Each structure stands twice: as C-alpha cells, then as structure tokens.
C-alpha distance (Angstrom), angle and dihedral (degrees) to the residues before:
residue distance angle dihedral
M1 . . .
D2 3.75 . .
D3 3.73 112.2 .
P4 3.82 110.7 -116.0
S5 3.75 115.8 -117.6
Q6 3.81 122.1 -105.9
R7 3.76 89.8 -106.6
D8 3.83 90.2 52.6
V9 3.75 90.2 50.2
E10 3.77 93.2 50.0
E11 3.77 89.8 50.7
L12 3.77 92.9 48.4
A13 3.80 90.1 47.1
G14 3.71 88.3 57.5
R15 3.80 93.1 51.3
A16 3.90 90.4 44.5
L17 3.76 90.0 56.3
A18 3.86 91.8 47.1
V19 3.89 87.8 50.7
H20 3.78 91.4 50.2
S21 3.88 93.2 47.9
R22 3.85 91.3 47.1
L23 3.82 92.7 50.6
I24 3.87 90.3 47.5
R25 3.87 88.1 55.1
F26 3.81 91.4 43.7
Y27 3.85 101.1 42.4
G28 3.82 103.7 13.5
E29 3.73 126.5 -136.1
P30 3.82 107.6 -32.5
V31 3.73 122.1 -135.8
W32 3.86 119.4 -159.2
R33 3.74 125.4 -161.4
E34 3.75 123.4 -73.7
P35 3.86 113.4 -64.6
L36 3.78 114.8 -96.4
P37 3.82 124.3 -141.3
P38 3.86 108.4 -89.6
L39 3.80 96.0 -105.4
D40 3.81 90.5 48.5
E41 3.75 90.2 50.3
L42 3.71 90.9 48.7
I43 3.80 94.1 53.2
S44 3.88 91.6 41.0
T45 3.87 89.1 53.9
I46 3.84 92.9 48.0
L47 3.78 87.7 53.1
S48 3.81 91.0 49.5
Q49 3.67 95.3 62.7
N50 3.79 112.8 118.4
T51 3.82 93.4 -7.4
N52 3.87 138.7 82.1
D53 3.71 128.6 -92.5
R54 3.84 93.8 -106.0
N55 3.86 93.5 53.9
R56 3.81 91.5 45.4
D57 3.88 91.7 51.5
R58 3.80 90.9 47.3
A59 3.70 91.1 50.6
F60 3.81 92.6 47.8
R61 3.84 91.8 49.5
E62 3.74 90.1 49.4
L63 3.85 92.1 52.9
S64 3.81 89.0 48.4
Q65 3.79 93.6 49.7
R66 3.78 96.9 44.9
F67 3.83 98.1 44.2
P68 3.83 127.1 43.8
G69 3.74 93.8 -140.0
W70 3.85 147.9 -18.8
E71 3.74 90.2 -84.0
A72 3.82 88.2 59.9
V73 3.86 90.3 47.0
R74 3.78 88.8 51.3
D75 3.78 94.1 50.2
A76 3.84 99.5 40.3
P77 3.74 124.6 108.2
A78 3.77 107.1 -88.8
G79 3.79 93.3 -119.5
E80 3.75 93.0 59.4
V81 3.82 92.8 55.3
V82 3.75 89.6 44.1
D83 3.79 91.8 53.4
A84 3.79 92.7 45.6
I85 3.86 93.5 57.4
R86 3.73 98.7 34.5
V87 3.86 90.6 115.5
A88 3.81 89.9 65.3
G89 3.83 92.6 62.4
L90 3.83 127.0 -124.2
A91 3.78 86.9 52.9
N92 3.88 92.2 157.4
Q93 3.77 88.6 60.4
K94 3.76 101.2 35.3
G95 3.80 98.9 46.8
P96 3.83 95.7 57.2
R97 3.79 88.4 40.0
I98 3.75 91.6 56.5
Q99 3.76 93.2 44.7
A100 3.82 91.4 50.0
V101 3.76 92.3 50.6
L102 3.80 90.0 50.7
R103 3.76 90.7 50.6
E104 3.63 95.5 47.9
I105 3.77 92.8 49.8
T106 3.71 89.3 51.9
R107 3.76 92.9 51.0
E108 3.76 93.3 48.5
R109 3.87 99.5 39.3
G110 3.81 104.7 22.6
S111 3.76 90.2 -126.7
L112 3.86 141.9 37.6
D113 3.82 95.5 -107.2
L114 3.83 110.1 122.0
S115 3.79 95.6 179.6
F116 3.85 89.6 109.3
L117 3.80 88.2 73.6
K118 3.77 90.0 75.9
R119 3.79 90.5 65.5
M120 3.79 89.6 57.2
T121 3.68 127.6 82.5
R122 3.75 117.3 -102.9
D123 3.80 94.2 -104.5
E124 3.76 91.7 45.1
A125 3.78 91.3 53.2
R126 3.74 91.2 44.4
T127 3.84 91.6 54.5
W128 3.86 91.0 44.8
L129 3.81 92.4 53.9
M130 3.83 94.9 45.2
Q131 3.76 93.1 56.9
F132 3.80 89.5 83.4
N133 3.78 123.7 83.9
G134 3.73 110.8 -105.2
V135 3.77 94.9 23.4
G136 3.70 107.0 108.3
P137 3.79 132.9 166.4
K138 3.86 94.2 -76.5
T139 3.91 93.2 49.9
A140 3.83 90.4 46.8
A141 3.76 94.3 45.8
I142 3.76 92.2 50.2
V143 3.81 91.8 53.6
L144 3.81 92.3 44.7
Q145 3.83 94.3 50.4
F146 3.77 105.4 34.1
S147 3.83 101.3 32.1
L148 3.81 108.9 23.3
G149 3.77 98.1 34.6
F150 3.84 93.3 -125.5
P151 3.85 116.9 141.6
A152 3.84 107.3 -105.6
F153 3.83 134.3 143.4
P154 3.69 114.9 -138.9
V155 3.72 114.1 -156.1
D156 3.84 116.0 -150.8
T157 3.69 127.9 176.3
H158 3.77 93.8 -84.3
I159 3.74 93.4 52.5
Y160 3.65 92.7 45.0
R161 3.75 92.5 53.2
V162 3.82 96.5 43.1
S163 3.78 93.2 45.4
G164 3.80 89.6 54.1
R165 3.68 93.7 47.6
I166 3.76 95.0 48.3
G167 3.80 90.6 45.9
L168 3.76 100.9 -116.8
R169 3.74 93.1 133.2
P170 3.70 137.7 31.8
A171 3.76 110.1 -86.5
N172 3.78 95.0 -123.8
M173 3.74 95.3 48.7
T174 3.85 113.1 120.0
V175 3.76 123.0 -123.6
E176 3.80 88.5 -113.0
Q177 3.75 92.5 54.5
A178 3.85 91.8 45.3
H179 3.77 94.1 68.9
L180 3.79 97.0 68.6
F181 3.71 94.1 32.0
L182 3.82 94.5 56.6
E183 3.81 87.8 46.0
R184 3.71 86.8 62.7
L185 3.68 94.4 55.3
L186 3.82 99.7 55.6
P187 3.80 135.2 50.8
P188 3.71 109.8 -106.2
G189 3.83 91.4 -116.1
A190 3.74 88.7 64.1
Y191 3.84 98.6 53.2
Y192 3.80 97.1 88.6
A193 3.87 97.5 50.1
A194 3.85 94.7 36.4
H195 3.82 91.6 51.1
L196 3.84 94.7 51.1
N197 3.76 97.2 40.6
L198 3.87 93.9 47.4
I199 3.74 88.5 51.7
R200 3.93 89.9 50.3
L201 3.81 88.6 49.3
G202 3.77 91.7 51.8
R203 3.79 92.5 47.4
E204 3.77 98.6 45.9
I205 3.81 107.8 26.4
C206 3.70 115.8 4.2
Q207 3.72 95.9 50.1
A208 3.81 126.1 173.5
R209 3.85 95.6 -111.7
R210 3.75 96.3 37.5
A211 3.69 137.7 15.7
D212 3.79 111.0 -146.4
C213 3.81 93.8 -151.6
P214 3.95 96.3 167.6
H215 3.75 89.2 63.2
C216 3.74 98.9 40.2
P217 3.72 120.8 110.9
L218 3.85 90.2 -149.8
V219 3.77 98.6 51.9
D220 3.76 95.1 117.5
L221 3.75 92.1 45.4
C222 3.75 95.1 48.5
D223 3.79 128.0 90.0
L224 3.79 93.7 -148.5
G225 3.89 92.9 42.1
R226 3.81 93.7 53.8
E227 3.77 89.9 46.0
L228 3.88 93.6 52.2
T229 3.75 97.2 39.7
G230 3.82 101.0 33.7
I231 3.83 91.1 -123.8
R232 3.91 112.4 156.2
Y233 3.73 130.1 -156.9
C-alpha cells in the first residue's frame, strides 16, 4: 500500500469529519452498554470474533453462569469452556485461546487484574494487549476505548467496508492498517460516536450484499454513492 500524501490525509480528514457530523444528525449521539472491566471486555471481544452481538453476549453469560470467576475459567478442563461458549461459534478455537490468554496474564502479572493498564499510555496499553495470540488491533482498540477510556478507533468488518466505499481509506489498505489510519482522520473525541454510528450504518443501510444508497445520509459524501446515483460534488 502506498502511503497517502499529507495533503490527501488532510482532505480525507475533512471528509471524515463531515461523515461524522452527518451521522450525528442522522442517528444522534449513540450510547453503548455500560463499560465492562478490562478483562471482561477482552474476553467478550474475543468471543465476538466472527459472530454477532447476540451470540457473543449469550456465550459470555454462559461463561459467567457456569464458572465463579475468570480463575475458574482459566483452570477448567478445556472441554467445559468450549461447551459453554459453543453458541458464539468457533468454540474449539476461542475456548483454548481464552484460556491461554488468562494463563499468560497470570504468569506475567501474578493475577487477573488488568487495572494497571490505566496507568499506562494508550500506546503502551495497546502494545501490552496485542502481545497475546488472538488479540489483534480491533480487540485491543475495543478494550482501550470502551473499558479503559483511551481514545482508540476499532475497525470491524462494517467500518472497514463502509470506509472503503466512502473513500476514507486507500482501497488496498488492510483492515489491520485501517485502525491507525482512521484514527488519524478524526479527533479523538469523535472516535466513540463515529465507531458506533458507522457500524449502525453498515448494518442497516450500507450492507455487505447491497448498499442502499438512495436512503443513505452520506450519499453525496461517498465515492460509491456518487457513482451509483450520479450525484456530483
């Protein structure tokens, strides 16, 4: 991927801010659920990989009901953890991954308390989280933004698709590269709302199989929308 020039980044930042403002007017200020403790958020986000929110939440509740704490999940027979999270899909991968992360945290820190991350800088906390297998940029950014209160911009499949269609990132940029790139385009105070509203747009209007451009509030700001509808600047 060729790095965009500073001028290109500045132009994209202007468009990204316009997109954010338009979505605020269209959807309003979004409010997510109550923040989870960082370890809970980490496990929940691992469970969310390649599944929907409902199945993630069901699997998380099942873990919480079957085991009295994360130490018990860590030390349980692998089959019991896999069975508890089966509804989230890919349980044979996610179960051992969760247990491995819990064991590695225990070995490094001596306990499963992640409150120390709040005393780090954002980038230090991001690096620490991403040392674990199965914890990539999206998982780390979700824990940073929604649990630790650090400004971070998680890029899920909806945001990656929508940002590409709008033209907010180079078409050949990988999803891993998109996290830090999109963070450059928006002010940190906009990350929370922009993340949630772009996901909502991707679920309701700019869907994977079909972009409903005539009903999209961003059609005149979007490369694909202008191409499909003939709208010009």
